[in-house]
BADREN-502146 format. One record per atom (N, C-alpha, C): x, y, z; residue in three letters. Coordinates in Angstrom, 3 decimals, padded with zeros to 6 digits. Each point is the difference from the previous one (the first is absolute). Layout:
<nodes>
<<X,Y,Z>,Ala>
...
</nodes>
This chain:
<nodes>
<<-013.604,024.843,-007.044>,Unk>
<<000.472,-001.105,000.817>,Unk>
<<000.947,000.551,001.070>,Unk>
<<-000.280,-000.331,001.249>,Unk>
<<000.833,000.434,001.111>,Unk>
<<001.013,-001.103,000.327>,Unk>
<<001.208,000.161,-000.505>,Unk>
<<001.042,-001.021,000.164>,Unk>
<<000.265,-000.302,001.472>,Unk>
<<000.079,001.024,000.832>,Unk>
<<000.300,-000.233,001.421>,Unk>
<<-001.083,-000.831,000.677>,Unk>
<<-001.245,000.236,-000.342>,Unk>
<<-001.089,-000.784,000.576>,Unk>
<<000.096,-001.463,-000.447>,Unk>
<<000.297,-000.202,-001.271>,Unk>
<<000.133,-001.366,-000.511>,Unk>
<<001.196,-000.701,000.639>,Unk>
<<001.115,000.706,000.145>,Unk>
<<001.179,-000.564,000.669>,Unk>
<<-000.359,-000.420,001.417>,Unk>
<<-000.704,000.860,000.723>,Unk>
<<-000.365,-000.316,001.390>,Unk>
<<-000.897,-001.230,000.080>,Unk>
<<-000.940,-000.133,-000.907>,Unk>
<<-000.882,-001.163,000.002>,Unk>
<<000.768,-001.272,-000.387>,Unk>
<<000.867,000.109,-000.993>,Unk>
<<000.818,-001.143,-000.419>,Unk>
<<000.924,-000.443,001.136>,Unk>
<<000.576,000.967,000.693>,Unk>
<<000.913,-000.277,001.100>,Unk>
<<-000.658,-000.865,001.082>,Unk>
<<-001.294,000.209,000.238>,Unk>
<<-000.717,-000.717,001.058>,Unk>
<<-000.003,-001.515,-000.201>,Unk>
<<000.127,-000.448,-001.233>,Unk>
<<-000.044,-001.447,-000.246>,Unk>
<<001.382,-000.629,-000.159>,Unk>
<<001.029,000.810,000.077>,Unk>
<<001.375,-000.502,-000.151>,Unk>
<<000.526,-000.482,001.344>,Unk>
<<000.521,-001.219,-000.014>,Unk>
<<000.627,-000.566,001.194>,Unk>
<<001.517,000.041,-000.165>,Unk>
<<000.693,-000.085,001.109>,Unk>
<<001.457,-000.053,-000.033>,Unk>
<<000.438,-001.187,-000.859>,Unk>
<<000.999,000.218,-000.825>,Unk>
<<000.601,-001.003,-000.887>,Unk>
<<-000.879,-000.406,-001.181>,Unk>
<<-001.050,000.764,-000.277>,Unk>
<<-000.819,-000.268,-001.184>,Unk>
<<000.770,000.283,-001.282>,Unk>
<<-000.419,-000.661,-001.060>,Unk>
<<000.501,000.249,-001.347>,Unk>
<<-001.059,000.860,-000.686>,Unk>
<<000.410,001.175,-000.475>,Unk>
<<-000.939,000.991,-000.533>,Unk>
<<000.277,000.248,-001.477>,Unk>
<<-001.092,000.160,-000.758>,Unk>
<<000.105,000.407,-001.396>,Unk>
<<-001.007,001.117,-000.258>,Unk>
<<000.429,000.984,-000.775>,Unk>
<<-000.835,001.167,-000.303>,Unk>
<<-000.103,000.116,-001.509>,Unk>
<<-001.218,000.014,-000.489>,Unk>
<<-000.218,000.128,-001.439>,Unk>
<<000.495,001.330,-000.534>,Unk>
<<000.332,000.023,-001.271>,Unk>
<<000.477,001.225,-000.644>,Unk>
<<-001.166,000.953,-000.241>,Unk>
<<000.199,001.263,000.332>,Unk>
<<-000.963,001.049,-000.311>,Unk>
<<000.717,001.339,000.065>,Unk>
<<-000.689,001.079,-000.327>,Unk>
<<000.650,001.316,-000.121>,Unk>
<<000.760,000.427,001.253>,Unk>
<<-000.562,-000.289,001.175>,Unk>
<<000.611,000.460,001.252>,Unk>
<<000.629,-001.135,000.813>,Unk>
<<000.405,-001.073,-000.658>,Unk>
<<000.529,-001.138,000.753>,Unk>
<<001.267,000.334,000.784>,Unk>
<<000.839,000.871,-000.523>,Unk>
<<001.231,000.338,000.722>,Unk>
<<-000.308,000.803,001.258>,Unk>
<<-000.959,000.906,-000.085>,Unk>
<<-000.433,000.742,001.180>,Unk>
<<-000.617,-000.947,001.018>,Unk>
<<-000.825,-000.926,-000.472>,Unk>
<<-000.615,-000.989,000.885>,Unk>
<<001.076,-000.798,000.732>,Unk>
<<001.002,-000.464,-000.720>,Unk>
<<001.090,-000.775,000.602>,Unk>
<<000.742,000.828,001.041>,Unk>
<<000.312,001.239,-000.344>,Unk>
<<000.729,000.863,000.930>,Unk>
<<-000.800,000.218,001.288>,Unk>
<<-001.273,000.302,-000.126>,Unk>
<<-000.838,000.224,001.187>,Unk>
<<-000.160,-001.287,000.807>,Unk>
<<-000.135,-001.119,-000.677>,Unk>
<<-000.124,-001.280,000.695>,Unk>
<<001.277,-000.328,000.765>,Unk>
<<001.140,000.192,-000.623>,Unk>
<<001.279,-000.271,000.670>,Unk>
<<000.161,000.904,001.218>,Unk>
<<-000.379,001.263,-000.114>,Unk>
<<000.071,000.909,001.155>,Unk>
<<-000.842,-000.520,001.156>,Unk>
<<-001.189,-000.466,-000.302>,Unk>
<<-000.884,-000.525,001.030>,Unk>
<<000.550,-001.307,000.582>,Unk>
<<000.469,-000.888,-000.856>,Unk>
<<000.597,-001.248,000.478>,Unk>
<<001.176,000.280,000.922>,Unk>
<<000.848,000.939,-000.389>,Unk>
<<001.166,000.342,000.819>,Unk>
<<-000.414,000.578,001.353>,Unk>
<<-001.041,000.816,000.004>,Unk>
<<-000.414,000.631,001.258>,Unk>
<<-000.534,-001.027,001.005>,Unk>
<<-000.457,-001.150,-000.498>,Unk>
<<-000.480,-001.074,000.870>,Unk>
<<000.983,-001.175,000.058>,Unk>
<<001.162,000.177,-000.570>,Unk>
<<001.038,-001.037,-000.021>,Unk>
<<-000.489,-001.326,-000.569>,Unk>
<<-000.881,000.058,-000.989>,Unk>
<<-000.455,-001.212,-000.674>,Unk>
<<000.973,-000.334,-001.119>,Unk>
<<000.395,-001.245,-000.041>,Unk>
<<000.906,-000.484,-001.042>,Unk>
<<-000.803,-000.777,-001.040>,Unk>
<<000.183,000.349,-001.257>,Unk>
<<-000.676,-000.693,-001.097>,Unk>
<<000.986,-000.171,-001.149>,Unk>
<<-000.371,-000.823,-000.957>,Unk>
<<000.738,-000.139,-001.248>,Unk>
<<-000.937,000.422,-001.125>,Unk>
<<000.556,000.601,-001.026>,Unk>
<<-000.791,000.468,-001.130>,Unk>
<<000.278,-000.832,-001.239>,Unk>
<<-001.041,-000.263,-000.753>,Unk>
<<000.127,-000.556,-001.343>,Unk>
<<-000.435,001.111,-000.949>,Unk>
<<000.961,000.693,-000.603>,Unk>
<<-000.364,001.102,-000.894>,Unk>
<<-000.651,-000.520,-001.284>,Unk>
<<-000.894,000.820,-000.561>,Unk>
<<-000.667,-000.407,-001.238>,Unk>
<<000.593,000.670,-001.231>,Unk>
<<000.983,000.874,000.207>,Unk>
<<000.706,000.599,-001.136>,Unk>
<<001.360,000.530,000.462>,Unk>
<<000.795,000.437,-000.942>,Unk>
<<001.368,000.453,000.292>,Unk>
<<000.008,001.267,000.844>,Unk>
<<-000.912,000.930,-000.268>,Unk>
<<-000.003,001.249,000.772>,Unk>
<<-000.351,-000.267,001.463>,Unk>
<<-000.886,-000.957,000.249>,Unk>
<<-000.287,-000.367,001.384>,Unk>
<<001.228,-000.635,000.659>,Unk>
<<000.666,-000.872,-000.705>,Unk>
<<001.195,-000.650,000.545>,Unk>
<<001.049,001.031,000.383>,Unk>
<<000.189,000.991,-000.852>,Unk>
<<000.974,001.061,000.291>,Unk>
<<-000.421,000.812,001.219>,Unk>
<<-001.271,000.371,000.067>,Unk>
<<-000.506,000.791,001.123>,Unk>
<<000.162,-000.766,001.311>,Unk>
<<-000.377,-001.253,-000.004>,Unk>
<<000.108,-000.821,001.205>,Unk>
<<001.462,-000.125,000.420>,Unk>
<<000.879,-000.206,-000.968>,Unk>
<<001.439,-000.065,000.291>,Unk>
<<000.496,001.338,000.568>,Unk>
<<-000.437,001.115,-000.605>,Unk>
<<000.401,001.331,000.475>,Unk>
<<-000.457,000.258,001.433>,Unk>
<<-001.095,-000.644,000.399>,Unk>
<<-000.515,000.140,001.365>,Unk>
<<000.610,-001.039,000.945>,Unk>
<<001.010,-000.719,-000.494>,Unk>
<<000.749,-000.991,000.790>,Unk>
<<-000.867,-001.154,000.489>,Unk>
<<-000.945,-000.405,-000.842>,Unk>
<<-000.846,-001.141,000.321>,Unk>
<<000.346,-001.156,-000.924>,Unk>
<<-000.260,-001.196,000.466>,Unk>
<<000.377,-001.202,-000.744>,Unk>
<<-001.096,-000.416,-000.976>,Unk>
<<000.431,-000.376,-001.194>,Unk>
<<-000.917,-000.547,-000.991>,Unk>
<<000.350,-001.463,-000.241>,Unk>
<<-001.011,-000.757,-000.370>,Unk>
<<000.210,-001.392,-000.374>,Unk>
<<-000.800,-000.266,-001.267>,Unk>
<<000.208,-001.149,-000.569>,Unk>
<<-000.703,-000.402,-001.211>,Unk>
<<-001.239,-000.817,000.361>,Unk>
<<-000.974,000.047,-000.861>,Unk>
<<-001.190,-000.833,000.180>,Unk>
<<000.381,-001.481,-000.012>,Unk>
<<001.124,-000.326,-000.604>,Unk>
<<000.489,-001.376,-000.008>,Unk>
<<000.524,-000.433,001.368>,Unk>
<<000.336,000.981,000.855>,Unk>
<<000.569,-000.311,001.318>,Unk>
<<-001.060,-000.362,001.029>,Unk>
<<-001.081,000.769,000.034>,Unk>
<<-001.056,-000.194,001.009>,Unk>
<<-001.327,000.439,-000.572>,Unk>
<<-001.071,-000.425,000.659>,Unk>
<<-001.334,000.427,-000.395>,Unk>
<<-000.340,001.342,000.650>,Unk>
<<-000.862,000.744,-000.643>,Unk>
<<-000.444,001.297,000.512>,Unk>
<<-001.000,-000.218,001.133>,Unk>
<<000.192,000.734,001.100>,Unk>
<<-000.953,-000.035,001.113>,Unk>
<<-001.082,001.059,-000.171>,Unk>
<<000.411,001.199,-000.412>,Unk>
<<-000.920,001.127,-000.115>,Unk>
<<000.325,000.767,-001.285>,Unk>
<<-001.042,000.290,-000.772>,Unk>
<<000.201,000.754,-001.247>,Unk>
<<-001.109,001.037,-000.128>,Unk>
<<000.293,001.031,-000.765>,Unk>
<<-001.001,001.015,-000.298>,Unk>
<<000.122,000.378,-001.470>,Unk>
<<-001.140,000.186,-000.624>,Unk>
<<-000.065,000.372,-001.418>,Unk>
<<-000.931,001.197,-000.122>,Unk>
<<000.327,000.906,-000.896>,Unk>
<<-000.794,001.207,-000.211>,Unk>
<<-000.608,000.001,-001.393>,Unk>
<<-001.163,000.627,-000.106>,Unk>
<<-000.672,000.155,-001.281>,Unk>
<<-000.103,001.491,-000.285>,Unk>
<<000.518,000.421,-001.140>,Unk>
<<-000.055,001.412,-000.368>,Unk>
<<-001.350,000.385,-000.586>,Unk>
<<-000.678,-000.970,-000.611>,Unk>
<<-001.241,000.314,-000.689>,Unk>
<<-000.862,-001.249,-000.086>,Unk>
<<-001.294,000.171,000.068>,Unk>
<<-000.918,-001.117,-000.193>,Unk>
<<-001.294,000.514,-000.605>,Unk>
<<-000.761,-000.917,-000.591>,Unk>
<<-001.282,000.356,-000.629>,Unk>
<<-001.149,-000.373,000.900>,Unk>
</nodes>
């Protein structure tokens, strides 16, 4: 799986001020970091709804805002599958 390629494709559908959620998977922290770098380079502002504590910490460490699913609905989400039959 090429994380950078997936980040670039995901980025194309994100609009300014979107609410984003990223499913938990092995490389979710790398995905978040690369996505934030790309968002910053285009000055896109978004809010994140983390799906676990490690994501919340990473997003906070990158100085991005998190909100609760109780606060707003998700505009854009991505989920990964590690294995399928």
